[in-house]
Structure formats: structure tokens, C-alpha cells
NULUMFI-278579 format. One record per residue (C-alpha): residue in one letter; residue number from 1; z, y, x. Coordinates in Angstrom, 3 decimals, padded with zeros to 6 digits, m for minus. Layout:
N
residuo; num; zz; yy; xx
A; NUM; Z; Y; X
...
//
This chain:
295
residuo; num; zz; yy; xx
X; 1; 020.377; 005.114; 042.060
X; 2; 020.062; 002.533; 044.825
X; 3; 018.689; m000.987; 044.224
X; 4; 022.084; m002.678; 044.279
X; 5; 023.575; m000.357; 041.668
X; 6; 020.455; m000.499; 039.523
X; 7; 020.623; m004.267; 039.345
X; 8; 024.253; m004.018; 038.182
X; 9; 023.351; m001.577; 035.369
X; 10; 022.693; m002.731; 031.830
X; 11; 018.927; m002.428; 031.205
X; 12; 018.241; m004.456; 028.099
X; 13; 020.319; m006.097; 025.315
X; 14; 023.455; m006.219; 027.426
X; 15; 021.746; m007.686; 030.487
X; 16; 021.410; m006.348; 033.994
X; 17; 017.954; m006.530; 035.501
X; 18; 019.017; m009.550; 037.573
X; 19; 020.642; m011.420; 034.699
X; 20; 017.636; m010.774; 032.459
X; 21; 015.276; m012.167; 035.088
X; 22; 017.426; m015.294; 035.314
X; 23; 017.381; m015.654; 031.521
X; 24; 013.587; m015.532; 031.441
X; 25; 013.051; m017.813; 034.447
X; 26; 012.633; m020.976; 032.390
X; 27; 010.918; m022.867; 035.243
X; 28; 014.368; m023.285; 036.770
X; 29; 015.797; m024.872; 033.606
X; 30; 014.050; m028.177; 034.298
X; 31; 014.493; m030.357; 037.380
X; 32; 010.848; m031.037; 038.240
X; 33; 008.412; m028.914; 036.257
X; 34; 005.281; m029.949; 038.231
X; 35; 005.998; m033.617; 037.464
X; 36; 006.571; m032.797; 033.778
X; 37; 003.263; m030.932; 033.631
X; 38; 001.478; m033.737; 035.423
X; 39; 002.801; m036.157; 032.833
X; 40; 001.377; m033.912; 030.098
X; 41; m001.984; m033.829; 031.910
X; 42; m002.059; m037.617; 032.124
X; 43; m001.190; m037.998; 028.447
X; 44; m003.895; m035.499; 027.566
X; 45; m006.507; m037.312; 029.674
X; 46; m005.782; m040.559; 027.847
X; 47; m006.249; m038.883; 024.482
X; 48; m009.521; m037.265; 025.534
X; 49; m010.936; m040.633; 026.553
X; 50; m009.962; m042.219; 023.216
X; 51; m010.764; m039.566; 020.637
X; 52; m013.965; m037.803; 019.617
X; 53; m013.863; m034.348; 021.216
X; 54; m016.151; m031.382; 021.766
X; 55; m015.049; m030.235; 025.224
X; 56; m015.482; m026.885; 026.942
X; 57; m016.919; m025.004; 024.003
X; 58; m017.519; m021.382; 024.982
X; 59; m016.156; m018.886; 022.446
X; 60; m016.701; m015.645; 024.415
X; 61; m018.453; m014.116; 027.391
X; 62; m015.609; m014.365; 029.879
X; 63; m015.438; m017.575; 031.867
X; 64; m011.921; m018.597; 030.697
X; 65; m012.894; m018.276; 027.032
X; 66; m013.275; m021.987; 026.249
X; 67; m011.795; m024.334; 023.697
X; 68; m011.795; m027.998; 022.809
X; 69; m012.269; m029.357; 019.283
X; 70; m010.755; m032.617; 018.114
X; 71; m012.197; m033.297; 014.657
X; 72; m010.177; m034.946; 011.935
X; 73; m011.657; m037.804; 009.952
X; 74; m011.817; m035.738; 006.738
X; 75; m014.483; m033.418; 005.423
X; 76; m013.755; m029.708; 005.809
X; 77; m010.453; m030.309; 007.583
X; 78; m007.874; m027.597; 008.105
X; 79; m007.725; m026.296; 011.670
X; 80; m004.653; m025.966; 013.874
X; 81; m005.376; m023.734; 016.889
X; 82; m003.083; m024.345; 019.857
X; 83; m002.295; m021.598; 022.393
X; 84; m000.804; m022.953; 025.596
X; 85; 002.164; m021.479; 027.472
X; 86; 002.563; m020.820; 031.162
X; 87; 004.065; m017.370; 031.408
X; 88; 000.728; m015.578; 030.848
X; 89; m000.190; m016.477; 034.436
X; 90; m000.744; m020.248; 034.382
X; 91; m001.328; m023.128; 032.008
X; 92; m004.399; m024.727; 030.524
X; 93; m005.744; m026.313; 027.337
X; 94; m006.373; m029.399; 029.516
X; 95; m002.698; m030.339; 029.271
X; 96; m002.640; m029.636; 025.529
X; 97; m004.918; m032.462; 024.348
X; 98; m002.212; m035.073; 023.818
X; 99; m000.959; m033.790; 020.394
X; 100; m004.509; m034.338; 019.054
X; 101; m003.793; m038.002; 018.350
X; 102; m000.921; m037.247; 015.952
X; 103; m002.421; m034.088; 014.487
X; 104; m005.848; m035.560; 013.679
X; 105; m004.167; m038.614; 012.097
X; 106; m002.562; m036.152; 009.720
X; 107; m006.020; m034.929; 008.717
X; 108; m005.900; m031.709; 010.730
X; 109; m008.399; m030.569; 013.385
X; 110; m006.699; m029.820; 016.742
X; 111; m008.163; m026.931; 018.787
X; 112; m006.470; m026.067; 022.072
X; 113; m007.834; m022.878; 023.644
X; 114; m007.891; m021.186; 027.028
X; 115; m007.643; m017.463; 027.671
X; 116; m007.652; m015.222; 030.738
X; 117; m004.516; m015.225; 032.876
X; 118; m002.671; m012.631; 034.923
X; 119; m003.197; m011.062; 037.345
X; 120; m006.945; m011.279; 036.773
X; 121; m006.583; m010.360; 033.102
X; 122; m004.328; m007.831; 031.411
X; 123; m002.158; m008.521; 028.384
X; 124; m004.647; m006.537; 026.317
X; 125; m007.485; m008.808; 027.440
X; 126; m005.460; m011.968; 026.773
X; 127; m004.707; m010.842; 023.256
X; 128; m008.374; m009.976; 022.779
X; 129; m009.331; m013.448; 023.972
X; 130; m007.110; m015.347; 021.552
X; 131; m008.174; m013.185; 018.656
X; 132; m011.805; m013.764; 019.655
X; 133; m011.188; m017.507; 019.593
X; 134; m009.937; m017.246; 016.001
X; 135; m012.949; m015.185; 015.021
X; 136; m015.348; m017.624; 016.719
X; 137; m013.795; m020.509; 014.825
X; 138; m013.991; m018.617; 011.554
X; 139; m017.750; m018.266; 012.038
X; 140; m018.544; m021.605; 013.664
X; 141; m015.957; m024.309; 012.899
X; 142; m017.775; m025.575; 009.826
X; 143; m020.408; m026.997; 012.197
X; 144; m017.695; m029.286; 013.582
X; 145; m016.257; m030.398; 010.232
X; 146; m013.571; m027.746; 009.859
X; 147; m012.837; m025.429; 006.956
X; 148; m012.782; m021.768; 008.095
X; 149; m010.702; m020.821; 005.065
X; 150; m007.879; m023.023; 006.411
X; 151; m007.141; m021.609; 009.835
X; 152; m003.620; m022.114; 011.209
X; 153; m002.277; m021.256; 014.668
X; 154; 000.569; m022.467; 016.869
X; 155; 001.649; m021.769; 020.424
X; 156; 004.547; m022.325; 022.769
X; 157; 006.197; m019.901; 025.217
X; 158; 003.534; m017.338; 026.186
X; 159; 001.466; m019.018; 023.515
X; 160; 004.245; m018.300; 021.014
X; 161; 003.981; m014.630; 021.856
X; 162; 000.181; m014.718; 021.528
X; 163; 000.547; m016.485; 018.170
X; 164; 002.590; m013.472; 017.101
X; 165; m000.190; m011.168; 018.327
X; 166; m002.678; m012.906; 016.065
X; 167; m000.361; m012.136; 013.134
X; 168; m000.194; m008.414; 013.999
X; 169; m002.079; m006.001; 011.673
X; 170; m005.120; m003.755; 012.114
X; 171; m007.207; m005.756; 014.597
X; 172; m009.286; m007.630; 012.025
X; 173; m011.593; m004.785; 011.116
X; 174; m012.709; m004.504; 014.715
X; 175; m013.899; m008.100; 014.541
X; 176; m015.298; m008.011; 011.016
X; 177; m012.967; m010.669; 009.596
X; 178; m010.497; m010.628; 006.670
X; 179; m006.898; m009.648; 007.343
X; 180; m005.718; m012.971; 005.885
X; 181; m007.851; m015.077; 008.254
X; 182; m004.725; m016.965; 009.333
X; 183; m003.118; m018.962; 006.539
X; 184; 000.019; m020.006; 008.443
X; 185; 001.512; m020.007; 011.925
X; 186; 004.061; m021.704; 014.146
X; 187; 005.576; m019.695; 017.013
X; 188; 007.472; m021.927; 019.470
X; 189; 009.916; m020.619; 022.106
X; 190; 008.140; m017.301; 022.472
X; 191; 008.949; m013.791; 023.665
X; 192; 008.338; m011.326; 020.835
X; 193; 009.634; m008.163; 022.500
X; 194; 007.836; m007.808; 025.830
X; 195; 010.097; m004.976; 026.929
X; 196; 012.363; m007.701; 028.263
X; 197; 009.724; m008.613; 030.851
X; 198; 009.413; m004.993; 032.030
X; 199; 013.153; m004.576; 032.445
X; 200; 013.679; m007.847; 034.331
X; 201; 014.228; m007.592; 038.085
X; 202; 011.437; m010.127; 038.732
X; 203; 009.283; m012.509; 036.777
X; 204; 006.241; m012.476; 034.566
X; 205; 005.612; m008.770; 034.739
X; 206; 005.078; m008.969; 038.488
X; 207; 001.563; m010.141; 037.581
X; 208; 001.205; m008.580; 034.149
X; 209; 001.990; m005.072; 035.387
X; 210; 002.987; m003.690; 031.995
X; 211; 004.801; m000.408; 031.392
X; 212; 007.128; 000.047; 028.457
X; 213; 004.476; 001.537; 026.185
X; 214; 002.125; m001.395; 026.798
X; 215; 004.925; m003.861; 026.226
X; 216; 005.742; m002.208; 022.918
X; 217; 002.112; m002.182; 021.848
X; 218; 001.832; m005.934; 022.294
X; 219; 005.233; m006.978; 020.998
X; 220; 004.845; m008.847; 017.676
X; 221; 008.389; m007.887; 016.671
X; 222; 007.376; m004.235; 016.336
X; 223; 004.076; m004.864; 014.534
X; 224; 004.630; m006.945; 011.439
X; 225; 001.707; m007.099; 009.010
X; 226; 001.912; m005.573; 005.504
X; 227; 001.481; m009.074; 004.088
X; 228; 002.699; m012.073; 006.012
X; 229; 001.521; m015.684; 005.909
X; 230; 004.017; m018.568; 006.123
X; 231; 005.592; m018.613; 009.590
X; 232; 007.627; m021.309; 011.358
X; 233; 009.720; m020.108; 014.294
X; 234; 011.108; m022.885; 016.449
X; 235; 013.039; m023.248; 019.694
X; 236; 015.254; m025.703; 021.480
X; 237; 019.039; m025.538; 021.178
X; 238; 019.499; m025.745; 025.010
X; 239; 017.045; m022.935; 025.797
X; 240; 018.276; m019.775; 027.565
X; 241; 020.145; m017.307; 025.352
X; 242; 017.423; m014.664; 025.493
X; 243; 014.690; m017.027; 024.336
X; 244; 016.874; m018.181; 021.454
X; 245; 017.811; m014.599; 020.575
X; 246; 014.199; m013.413; 020.544
X; 247; 013.145; m016.275; 018.295
X; 248; 016.040; m015.633; 015.939
X; 249; 015.294; m011.868; 015.716
X; 250; 011.587; m012.466; 015.087
X; 251; 012.387; m015.005; 012.357
X; 252; 014.859; m012.596; 010.729
X; 253; 012.334; m009.731; 010.869
X; 254; 009.670; m011.865; 009.228
X; 255; 012.079; m012.992; 006.537
X; 256; 013.407; m009.461; 005.995
X; 257; 009.822; m008.360; 005.446
X; 258; 009.729; m010.600; 002.421
X; 259; 007.406; m013.104; 004.088
X; 260; 007.773; m016.937; 003.982
X; 261; 009.775; m017.965; 007.069
X; 262; 011.269; m021.179; 008.369
X; 263; 013.501; m021.558; 011.407
X; 264; 013.687; m024.907; 013.196
X; 265; 016.144; m025.447; 016.056
X; 266; 015.526; m028.675; 017.956
X; 267; 018.668; m030.237; 019.402
X; 268; 018.366; m031.499; 022.973
X; 269; 014.892; m029.972; 023.605
X; 270; 014.590; m027.751; 026.646
X; 271; 011.925; m025.036; 026.832
X; 272; 009.125; m027.318; 028.053
X; 273; 010.058; m030.217; 025.794
X; 274; 009.311; m027.949; 022.831
X; 275; 005.624; m028.090; 023.736
X; 276; 005.643; m031.784; 022.893
X; 277; 007.035; m031.508; 019.392
X; 278; 003.568; m031.516; 017.753
X; 279; 002.795; m034.896; 019.263
X; 280; 005.729; m036.556; 017.454
X; 281; 004.948; m037.249; 013.799
X; 282; 008.646; m037.863; 013.155
X; 283; 009.820; m034.494; 014.515
X; 284; 011.057; m031.865; 012.107
X; 285; 008.590; m029.365; 013.556
X; 286; 005.546; m031.620; 013.116
X; 287; 006.540; m032.348; 009.559
X; 288; 007.138; m028.678; 008.772
X; 289; 003.768; m027.658; 010.164
X; 290; 001.852; m030.322; 008.284
X; 291; 003.773; m029.467; 005.119
X; 292; 002.805; m025.802; 005.579
X; 293; m000.827; m026.776; 005.966
X; 294; m000.954; m029.050; 002.939
X; 295; 001.477; m027.295; 000.565
//
């Protein structure tokens, strides 16, 4: 089949390869993404200069494996780990500091993390990195005022997917930690079936280089745990159809498994605006996350 006809064939969930690529190309859903990210960086810098923070803490042997710790003003505080987005090939914890002001005021430690990015790191290595960060915190966070028995995780976009990977079963024994190490999670605007990336004409998989088997192995939708913690799945009402569909399907799968699940759809929030929800104490998402932590 020639390239033109292939791109007109249905390849995934009713989409052609071209249409699927367009659905996943969220950078084109906002007028000036670099300016938006620069604004996030500036907000983060202001917070770093105002709050107590342990910067650039190494949690693994690879250079990207670093995290920042923003302590809360309570003893043995619960911890909310933040996994940044960026399509698995960009992004940084350095533009994820700004929610720390609101989160720490709520008595919760804020810990944004970095992980290796494509094409230098594979999806397997990225997942290993974020799981290693959780394990490092479990063993070390008490030194910074956190309670390792109260670990929670959130992430947006690629970080939403990686949040789901932390909830997958069977990895814990390899790290020597309990299977219930995570007490609750919030997956924001993520992709939970990575097969979509493989089938798309262009996009994230250009750098990730996954085949279908690899995509299935690291798709949270296909690897639900036997026992699930409370999970919040959130996305913006204006986001592309495929992002909304994937979030909805993941939420339904979690709920159908008999696990606690909450779905929050944010009116008027595009894909990148969703990353700012945890900085707004009045947002439904912020309130749901803090309720989950303190229930």
C-alpha cells in the first residue's frame, strides 16, 4: 500500500494515521506555547526565591535523575510528587515549582521530578526513572520532613501517562518496596494507551521509537493493579477528542475494576492550562487532590 493510501486508512479508534497525529499534536492547540512555558518558568523562579527548597537532589545514577523538595510547615507531611509533561521529549521540573506555594500552604510537600527524555532515553528507562524517584523518596523523604507512608503522585500530559505507570503492578518487588507505596494519584490529560503514538503518522514516537509490543507493555490502561488506590483523572473540556477519550476510558477502567475513581473535567482549560490547576486553591482539581490526601 502506498503512503497516500496508508494515510487514508483507519489505523486506530476510527482515525487515519494523519488524523491521529493531528489529534495528538497538542502544541498546535495553543497560540504561543513557548511564551506560555516561559511564563511558567518565571512563576516558578519567583516561588523558588521565596520558599524553602532543597534543589537538585539526586535520586539516581543517571544525570537527569534529580528532584526538588518544597517542605510543608507541618511535621511528617504527606508528599505530592509531580511528574512534568512535554511529550516524553522535553519539559523540566524547573517550570513546575510554581504550584509549591499553594500546595505547601495546604500542608503538603511538593516534589517535582525530572527524568530522562527521548531520544536519549527509552520509554522503559523513563518509567524506571520515575519509579526510582518514588522509591528514593520512600527511603529518604523523612530526612526532609515528609512521611513516607503518605506518598501521592500527580502528573500532566506525558506525566499523566507516567503517573499511570507508577500505578501498574509487579514492579515493586524489583525495588524492594510495598505494592501499596502510592496512597493516591492524579493523572491529568495523559495518554494511557501508547499504541496511539505508534499508529500516528508523526509525533512523539518519532523520538520514542516504540513498536506495538513496547507500547502495550507501558500502557497503564492494559496493566491495572489487583488493588487500586484512589485515582483522580482530569482533563480540559476543550482538549482534543483523543486526549479526552483516553482519559475517559482510563477512568472507566479504574472504576470498573472496583477502585476509587473521580473524574474532573475543567471547562475552558486547554491542554497546557491543565498543568496550572494545582496552583489554584479554588480549582476543583486542587480541592479534590487535597481532599484525597487528607480524607
